[in-house]
Backbone as CSV, one residue per row, in Angstrom:
resi,resn,N_x,N_y,N_z,CA_x,CA_y,CA_z,C_x,C_y,C_z
1,MET,8.473,-7.218,-5.415,7.396,-6.556,-4.698,7.632,-6.739,-3.205
2,LYS,7.261,-5.751,-2.443,7.393,-5.851,-0.989,6.583,-7.043,-0.496
3,LYS,7.174,-7.828,0.357,6.538,-9.066,0.823,5.337,-8.824,1.729
4,ASN,5.322,-7.725,2.458,4.259,-7.503,3.438,3.088,-6.675,2.898
5,ILE,2.975,-6.594,1.601,1.861,-5.837,1.023,0.684,-6.789,0.799
6,ASN,-0.492,-6.374,1.231,-1.658,-7.260,1.103,-2.497,-6.895,-0.116
7,ARG,-3.460,-7.735,-0.405,-4.277,-7.548,-1.622,-4.992,-6.203,-1.630
8,LYS,-5.542,-5.771,-0.496,-6.247,-4.488,-0.446,-5.303,-3.346,-0.814
9,ASN,-4.083,-3.394,-0.305,-3.107,-2.356,-0.649,-2.757,-2.381,-2.134
10,ILE,-2.635,-3.581,-2.690,-2.336,-3.712,-4.117,-3.475,-3.112,-4.946
11,VAL,-4.701,-3.449,-4.573,-5.872,-2.928,-5.292,-5.923,-1.406,-5.178
12,ASP,-5.762,-0.886,-3.966,-5.831,0.566,-3.765,-4.728,1.300,-4.527
13,GLN,-3.508,0.792,-4.463,-2.403,1.437,-5.177,-2.634,1.408,-6.688
14,THR,-3.136,0.288,-7.181,-3.410,0.166,-8.614,-4.515,1.124,-9.038
15,LYS,-5.562,1.221,-8.236,-6.643,2.163,-8.539,-6.145,3.606,-8.512
16,LYS,-5.242,3.930,-7.593,-4.676,5.283,-7.530,-3.909,5.597,-8.808
17,ILE,-3.155,4.627,-9.292,-2.408,4.814,-10.530,-3.372,5.038,-11.699
18,LEU,-4.392,4.199,-11.794,-5.379,4.355,-12.863,-6.075,5.709,-12.758
19,SER,-6.429,6.111,-11.561,-7.101,7.386,-11.342,-6.240,8.551,-11.822
20,LYS,-4.974,8.510,-11.448,-4.055,9.594,-11.808,-3.842,9.664,-13.326
21,ILE,-3.553,8.546,-13.932,-3.206,8.533,-15.353,-4.428,8.743,-16.244
22,LEU,-5.535,8.121,-15.880,-6.745,8.224,-16.702,-7.567,9.466,-16.383
23,LYS,-7.152,10.177,-15.322,-7.821,11.418,-14.901,-9.306,11.193,-14.593
24,ILE,-9.544,10.161,-13.772,-10.898,9.902,-13.273,-10.817,9.738,-11.759
25,LYS,-11.919,10.030,-11.107,-11.938,9.965,-9.646,-11.748,8.529,-9.173
26,PHE,-10.977,8.403,-8.098,-10.692,7.103,-7.493,-11.980,6.326,-7.245
27,GLU,-12.989,7.016,-6.730,-14.260,6.370,-6.375,-14.997,5.819,-7.590
28,LYS,-14.698,6.350,-8.764,-15.386,5.926,-9.992,-14.744,4.683,-10.621
29,ILE,-13.600,4.286,-10.095,-12.920,3.116,-10.651,-13.523,1.862,-10.032
30,ASN,-14.138,1.048,-10.887,-14.738,-0.191,-10.396,-13.939,-1.389,-10.906
31,ASP,-14.317,-2.560,-10.469,-13.577,-3.778,-10.801,-13.634,-4.133,-12.282
32,LYS,-14.555,-3.541,-13.013,-14.733,-3.878,-14.432,-14.073,-2.877,-15.380
33,ILE,-13.373,-1.885,-14.847,-12.746,-0.887,-15.713,-11.719,-1.567,-16.616
34,SER,-11.719,-1.140,-17.875,-10.787,-1.724,-18.840,-10.545,-0.750,-19.980
35,ILE,-9.649,-1.137,-20.840,-9.350,-0.333,-22.019,-10.587,-0.220,-22.916
36,ASP,-11.499,-1.190,-22.809,-12.724,-1.184,-23.614,-13.849,-0.352,-22.998
37,THR,-13.790,-0.108,-21.692,-14.878,0.613,-21.025,-14.528,2.053,-20.664
38,GLU,-13.257,2.409,-20.734,-12.821,3.756,-20.346,-12.156,4.443,-21.541
39,ALA,-12.788,5.504,-22.034,-12.310,6.193,-23.238,-10.898,6.761,-23.078
40,SER,-10.544,7.193,-21.885,-9.223,7.804,-21.691,-8.095,6.771,-21.585
41,TRP,-8.433,5.492,-21.546,-7.422,4.429,-21.457,-6.974,4.093,-22.877
42,ASN,-5.967,4.825,-23.356,-5.448,4.619,-24.701,-4.049,4.004,-24.638
43,SER,-3.412,3.832,-25.770,-2.122,3.143,-25.798,-1.029,3.921,-25.058
44,LEU,-1.043,5.229,-25.152,-0.051,6.026,-24.429,-0.256,5.892,-22.919
45,ASN,-1.499,5.994,-22.482,-1.789,5.831,-21.056,-1.475,4.411,-20.592
46,GLN,-1.641,3.452,-21.480,-1.314,2.062,-21.150,0.163,1.943,-20.755
47,ILE,1.021,2.587,-21.513,2.459,2.563,-21.217,2.739,3.233,-19.881
48,GLU,2.109,4.359,-19.630,2.295,5.060,-18.358,1.823,4.210,-17.182
49,ILE,0.699,3.524,-17.345,0.178,2.648,-16.290,1.203,1.567,-15.966
50,ILE,1.744,0.940,-16.986,2.728,-0.130,-16.777,3.960,0.401,-16.046
51,PHE,4.486,1.532,-16.495,5.675,2.096,-15.852,5.404,2.490,-14.400
52,ASP,4.253,3.085,-14.138,3.910,3.461,-12.761,3.746,2.232,-11.870
53,LEU,3.140,1.186,-12.404,2.996,-0.051,-11.629,4.358,-0.638,-11.293
54,GLU,5.261,-0.656,-12.267,6.603,-1.187,-12.019,7.329,-0.368,-10.957
55,LYS,7.212,0.930,-11.046,7.877,1.814,-10.074,7.265,1.647,-8.678
56,THR,5.952,1.647,-8.606,5.259,1.561,-7.321,5.541,0.243,-6.608
57,PHE,5.474,-0.849,-7.357,5.618,-2.171,-6.747,7.031,-2.739,-6.860
58,LYS,7.943,-1.960,-7.440,9.345,-2.356,-7.553,9.490,-3.724,-8.214
59,ILE,8.855,-3.831,-9.395,8.921,-5.062,-10.186,9.184,-4.703,-11.641
60,LYS,9.506,-5.706,-12.435,9.662,-5.520,-13.876,8.813,-6.582,-14.559
61,PHE,7.804,-6.129,-15.296,6.925,-7.056,-16.001,7.647,-7.655,-17.203
62,LYS,7.205,-8.838,-17.593,7.671,-9.449,-18.834,6.966,-8.743,-19.985
63,GLU,7.658,-8.597,-21.110,7.042,-7.942,-22.264,5.769,-8.655,-22.690
64,SER,5.727,-9.949,-22.518,4.539,-10.719,-22.918,3.320,-10.371,-22.059
65,GLU,3.543,-9.748,-20.895,2.430,-9.374,-20.019,1.815,-8.026,-20.397
66,TYR,2.561,-7.197,-21.101,2.080,-5.853,-21.427,0.715,-5.877,-22.120
67,SER,0.581,-6.722,-23.105,-0.660,-6.742,-23.886,-1.839,-7.319,-23.099
68,GLN,-1.555,-7.998,-22.005,-2.619,-8.565,-21.168,-3.150,-7.559,-20.144
69,MET,-2.431,-6.481,-19.920,-2.754,-5.537,-18.853,-3.754,-4.491,-19.328
70,THR,-4.915,-4.950,-19.744,-5.916,-4.068,-20.339,-7.160,-3.894,-19.482
71,SER,-7.101,-4.373,-18.253,-8.219,-4.180,-17.319,-7.674,-4.244,-15.903
72,LEU,-8.417,-3.683,-14.974,-8.017,-3.766,-13.576,-7.902,-5.229,-13.157
73,GLU,-8.862,-6.024,-13.548,-8.861,-7.445,-13.192,-7.592,-8.147,-13.700
74,ASN,-7.229,-7.916,-14.943,-6.033,-8.540,-15.505,-4.762,-8.042,-14.824
75,ILE,-4.702,-6.745,-14.564,-3.526,-6.172,-13.896,-3.350,-6.819,-12.523
76,LEU,-4.428,-6.922,-11.778,-4.335,-7.509,-10.436,-3.907,-8.972,-10.510
77,GLY,-4.402,-9.688,-11.506,-4.000,-11.080,-11.681,-2.511,-11.214,-11.953
78,ILE,-1.989,-10.325,-12.771,-0.556,-10.346,-13.072,0.257,-9.936,-11.844
79,LEU,-0.203,-8.927,-11.137,0.520,-8.495,-9.930,0.581,-9.618,-8.889
80,GLU,-0.450,-10.431,-8.809,-0.472,-11.543,-7.850,0.723,-12.476,-8.064
81,LYS,1.153,-12.631,-9.292,2.290,-13.513,-9.602,3.586,-13.019,-8.985
82,TYR,3.647,-11.713,-8.703,4.892,-11.097,-8.214,4.936,-10.955,-6.694
83,LYS,3.922,-11.435,-6.009,3.898,-11.313,-4.544,4.993,-12.124,-3.909
């Protein structure tokens, strides 16, 4: 991950990815969004989210992290490890 990226940028970029893939407005994405609260967040979209995050932040997640990436909060927590 780029060293000079701050938390706000990480949050905004992640929300943009979720907005694009889940087809919901950026403004409607809150901190509690998850696979359990958003109907359009299905297994196929989950894979797309992971791939877009890896491409955007130039990282490669561990396979063991994939199943944990089911909410914005969890995704941000995992991304923090790669700073």
